[in-house]
C-alpha positions as CSV (number, residue, x, y, z in Angstrom):
1,M,-8.2,19.1,10.1
2,E,-8.2,17.9,6.7
3,S,-6.3,15.3,5.7
4,T,-2.9,15.3,4.0
5,A,-4.1,13.5,0.9
6,N,-7.2,15.8,0.9
7,I,-4.9,19.2,1.1
8,Q,-2.6,17.6,-1.5
9,E,-5.3,16.9,-4.1
10,Q,-6.8,20.4,-3.4
11,V,-3.5,22.0,-4.2
12,K,-2.8,19.8,-7.1
13,E,-6.4,20.7,-8.8
14,K,-5.7,24.7,-8.0
15,Y,-2.3,24.7,-9.6
16,G,-3.4,22.3,-12.4
17,S,-6.5,24.7,-13.6
18,A,-3.7,27.7,-13.4
19,A,-1.5,25.9,-15.8
20,R,-4.2,25.1,-18.2
21,A,-5.6,28.6,-18.0
22,V,-2.1,30.3,-18.7
23,A,-1.7,27.4,-21.5
24,K,-5.0,28.1,-23.1
25,S,-5.1,31.8,-22.6
26,G,-1.7,33.2,-21.2
27,S,-3.0,34.1,-18.0
28,A,-3.6,32.5,-14.8
29,Q,-6.6,35.1,-13.8
30,A,-8.7,32.2,-14.8
31,C,-7.8,30.2,-11.6
32,C,-8.8,33.2,-9.5
33,D,-12.7,32.1,-9.1
34,P,-14.7,32.6,-5.8
35,G,-13.7,29.0,-4.9
36,L,-10.0,29.6,-5.1
37,R,-9.5,33.2,-3.7
38,C,-6.3,34.1,-5.3
39,C,-5.7,37.9,-5.1
40,D,-3.5,40.1,-7.5
41,P,-1.9,41.9,-4.0
42,I,0.0,38.7,-3.3
43,T,1.4,37.6,-6.7
44,T,1.7,40.8,-8.5
45,N,5.0,43.2,-9.0
46,L,7.5,40.4,-8.0
47,Y,9.6,40.5,-10.5
48,S,11.7,43.3,-12.1
49,S,11.1,44.0,-15.9
50,G,14.7,42.8,-16.7
51,E,13.7,39.5,-15.2
52,K,10.7,39.1,-16.8
53,G,12.4,40.0,-20.4
54,L,14.7,36.9,-19.9
55,I,12.0,34.6,-19.8
56,P,8.8,33.5,-21.8
57,E,5.8,35.6,-20.8
58,K,3.7,32.4,-19.9
59,A,6.3,31.7,-17.1
60,V,5.6,35.0,-15.6
61,Q,1.6,34.5,-16.1
62,A,1.8,30.9,-14.2
63,S,3.8,32.7,-11.2
64,L,1.4,32.1,-8.1
65,G,4.1,33.1,-5.8
66,C,4.4,35.5,-2.7
67,G,8.1,36.7,-3.3
68,N,11.3,36.6,-5.8
69,P,13.9,34.3,-4.0
70,T,16.0,34.3,-6.7
71,A,16.6,38.0,-6.3
72,L,17.4,37.8,-2.5
73,I,20.0,34.9,-2.6
74,D,23.4,35.0,-3.9
75,L,23.7,32.2,-6.5
76,R,26.9,31.8,-8.1
77,P,28.4,30.1,-11.4
78,G,28.4,26.4,-11.3
79,E,26.4,25.9,-8.4
80,T,23.3,23.3,-8.2
81,V,19.7,24.9,-7.4
82,L,16.5,23.0,-6.7
83,D,13.3,24.7,-6.6
84,L,10.3,23.2,-4.7
85,G,7.2,23.3,-6.3
86,S,8.5,25.0,-9.3
87,G,5.1,26.0,-11.4
88,G,5.5,27.5,-14.7
89,G,9.5,27.5,-13.9
90,I,10.2,31.2,-13.4
91,D,12.4,30.7,-10.8
92,V,14.1,27.9,-12.2
93,L,14.9,29.6,-15.3
94,L,16.3,32.8,-13.6
95,S,18.3,30.5,-11.5
96,A,19.9,28.6,-14.6
97,R,20.7,31.9,-16.0
98,R,22.6,33.0,-12.8
99,V,24.3,29.7,-12.2
100,G,25.4,29.6,-15.7
101,P,26.5,26.6,-18.1
102,T,28.5,24.8,-15.4
103,G,25.6,25.2,-13.0
104,K,22.3,23.4,-12.8
105,A,18.8,24.1,-11.8
106,Y,16.3,21.6,-10.8
107,G,11.9,22.3,-10.4
108,L,10.3,19.9,-8.4
109,D,6.4,19.9,-8.9
110,M,3.7,17.4,-8.6
111,T,1.4,18.8,-11.0
112,D,1.2,17.4,-14.6
113,D,0.0,20.5,-16.2
114,M,2.4,22.5,-14.4
115,L,5.3,20.2,-15.5
116,A,3.9,20.4,-19.2
117,L,4.0,24.3,-19.3
118,A,7.4,24.8,-17.4
119,R,9.1,22.3,-20.3
120,E,7.4,24.7,-23.0
121,N,8.7,27.5,-21.1
122,Q,12.1,25.9,-20.8
123,R,12.2,25.0,-24.7
124,Q,11.1,28.5,-25.6
125,A,13.7,30.2,-23.4
126,G,16.5,27.8,-24.8
127,V,17.8,27.1,-21.3
128,T,19.6,23.7,-21.1
129,N,21.0,23.7,-17.5
130,V,17.4,22.9,-16.4
131,E,15.7,19.6,-15.4
132,F,12.2,19.5,-14.2
133,L,11.0,16.7,-12.1
134,K,7.9,15.1,-10.9
135,G,7.3,14.7,-7.3
136,E,6.2,15.8,-3.9
137,I,8.3,18.4,-2.1
138,E,7.7,16.0,1.0
139,H,9.9,13.2,-0.9
140,I,12.6,14.7,-3.0
141,P,13.8,12.5,-5.7
142,L,17.2,13.9,-5.6
143,A,20.3,12.3,-3.6
144,D,21.7,13.2,-0.3
145,N,24.1,16.2,-0.2
146,S,23.2,17.0,-3.8
147,V,22.1,20.7,-4.0
148,D,23.9,24.1,-2.9
149,V,20.9,26.1,-2.7
150,L,17.1,25.2,-2.3
151,I,14.7,27.8,-3.1
152,S,10.8,27.9,-3.1
153,N,7.8,30.5,-3.6
154,C,5.0,30.3,-1.7
155,V,4.6,26.4,-1.8
156,I,6.0,25.1,1.9
157,N,3.0,26.8,3.4
158,L,0.7,24.8,1.3
159,S,2.5,21.2,2.9
160,A,0.4,19.4,5.3
161,D,3.6,18.0,6.5
162,K,6.0,20.8,6.8
163,D,8.3,19.1,9.0
164,R,8.9,16.6,6.7
165,V,9.6,18.9,3.8
166,L,12.2,20.6,6.1
167,R,14.0,17.4,6.9
168,E,14.0,16.3,3.1
169,A,15.5,20.0,2.2
170,F,18.2,19.4,4.8
171,R,18.9,16.1,3.2
172,V,19.4,17.3,-0.2
173,L,21.3,20.3,0.5
174,K,25.4,19.9,0.5
175,P,27.1,20.8,3.9
176,G,27.0,24.4,3.8
177,G,24.4,24.6,1.4
178,R,21.5,27.5,1.7
179,F,18.1,27.4,2.3
180,A,16.6,30.4,0.7
181,V,12.6,30.6,0.6
182,S,9.7,32.9,0.3
183,D,6.5,32.1,2.2
184,V,3.6,33.4,4.0
185,V,4.0,33.9,7.5
186,V,2.1,34.9,10.4
187,R,3.2,36.8,13.4
188,G,2.0,36.2,16.7
189,A,-1.3,35.0,18.2
190,V,-4.7,35.6,15.9
191,P,-7.8,34.0,16.4
192,D,-8.6,30.8,14.6
193,E,-11.8,32.3,12.7
194,V,-9.7,35.5,11.6
195,R,-6.6,33.4,10.8
196,K,-8.4,30.8,8.4
197,S,-10.3,33.8,6.6
198,M,-7.1,35.7,5.9
199,L,-5.2,32.6,4.9
200,L,-8.1,31.3,2.6
201,W,-7.3,34.9,1.1
202,V,-3.7,35.0,1.1
203,G,-2.7,31.5,0.0
204,C,-6.1,30.1,-1.1
205,I,-5.3,26.8,0.7
206,A,-2.4,28.4,2.7
207,G,-1.2,26.5,6.4
208,A,1.2,29.4,7.2
209,L,3.1,29.1,10.3
210,E,3.5,31.6,12.7
211,E,7.2,32.9,12.7
212,T,8.8,31.6,15.7
213,E,7.3,28.1,14.7
214,Y,9.1,28.3,11.3
215,L,12.3,29.1,13.0
216,S,11.9,26.3,15.3
217,K,11.4,23.6,12.8
218,L,14.1,24.6,10.9
219,T,16.2,24.3,13.9
220,A,14.7,21.0,14.6
221,A,15.5,19.8,11.3
222,G,19.2,20.4,11.7
223,F,19.5,24.0,9.9
224,E,21.6,27.1,11.6
225,Q,21.6,30.8,11.2
226,A,17.7,30.4,10.6
227,S,16.0,34.0,10.0
228,I,12.8,35.4,8.7
229,E,12.9,38.8,6.7
230,P,9.2,40.5,6.0
231,T,9.0,41.2,2.4
232,R,5.6,42.3,2.1
233,E,2.9,43.1,4.6
234,Y,-0.9,42.2,3.9
235,N,-3.6,44.1,5.8
236,V,-7.0,44.2,6.2
237,E,-7.6,46.6,3.6
238,D,-6.0,44.3,0.9
239,A,-8.5,41.5,1.9
240,R,-11.6,43.9,2.3
241,H,-13.6,42.6,-0.6
242,F,-12.9,39.0,0.1
243,L,-13.4,39.1,3.8
244,T,-16.8,40.9,3.4
245,E,-18.0,38.4,0.8
246,A,-16.8,35.7,3.4
247,G,-19.2,37.3,6.0
248,V,-16.6,38.9,8.3
249,D,-16.8,41.9,10.2
250,V,-13.7,43.8,8.1
251,D,-13.6,46.9,10.6
252,G,-13.9,44.6,13.7
253,I,-11.1,42.2,12.7
254,A,-8.7,45.1,11.5
255,P,-6.8,45.2,15.0
256,L,-6.3,41.5,15.1
257,V,-5.1,41.3,11.4
258,N,-3.0,44.3,10.4
259,G,0.8,43.7,10.7
260,K,0.1,39.7,11.4
261,F,0.3,38.3,7.9
262,F,3.3,39.0,5.7
263,S,5.2,37.3,2.8
264,G,8.7,36.5,4.4
265,F,12.4,35.7,3.1
266,I,13.6,32.8,4.9
267,R,17.0,31.9,5.3
268,A,19.1,29.2,6.9
269,Q,22.0,27.1,6.7
270,K,23.1,23.4,6.6
271,P,26.1,23.4,9.0
272,K,29.4,23.0,6.8
273,A,30.7,20.2,9.4
274,A,27.5,18.0,8.7
275,C,28.1,14.4,8.9
276,C,28.6,13.0,5.0
277,Q,28.3,9.4,6.1
278,T,25.2,7.9,4.5
279,G,22.0,8.1,6.9
280,C,23.4,10.6,9.6
281,C,22.7,14.0,7.7
282,T,19.5,14.6,8.9
283,P,19.5,14.3,12.9
284,A,15.6,15.0,13.1
285,L,14.8,11.7,11.1
286,A,16.3,9.5,14.1
287,G,13.7,7.4,15.2
288,A,11.0,9.2,12.9
289,K,8.3,7.2,11.6
290,E,7.6,7.8,8.0
């Protein structure tokens, strides 16, 4: 298994390359080379024309997500929203408009090029209730109980320490706060070789969780009412070209793939009666080693 540091460096390079491509040419397609395996069926047609009209074109072009979490969660005026792995800022800017001037939208990203692109997109959009932060989703630089809604778009699957990410998400959410994430999910058992090939195609450097495991991890982190709603299913025909190039018998694996890989909208809530004393809001951290 690859080390956490190595996975993080691969992710940083991939998204840094995408940001540089957008800044230079206005398109992230430059990142879709044979080594990265980014494919259109995953990232296209996620946002409405109305949503695209509210934000700079480069924020749209830099979107490498697998869903549209802002369209699926009820954001209210005055709320504070945090986007994990905010990239070019599309979901942050859309959220900021929905929470209004009395609300706040934070974007967290570890890639300097993406942060620079997001801040330029913010400037062009003229949105002031936004702040982009540099940091890792495993170590969120915000205080306990400070966020009403946490969103993310196909980023948690890239982390090598998802338990830590979910504990951090729980920590920063206020009691009653909502977890509303789009992510790549696997349904049921899939042979390791097939799983690896499909996940390389779906997420470039993905480590998607099986759906029952995802729900179990949310519960272990302290969340309640966890659910997963499929939003876009990936079948073997979507990946035929890539899999054929990779030497995979596409027709042979089709029965093992179809219906197994999908983008899902993952919802959960921090209990409203969560303890509000410092250090006790994340039960899963008790006795955990950093």
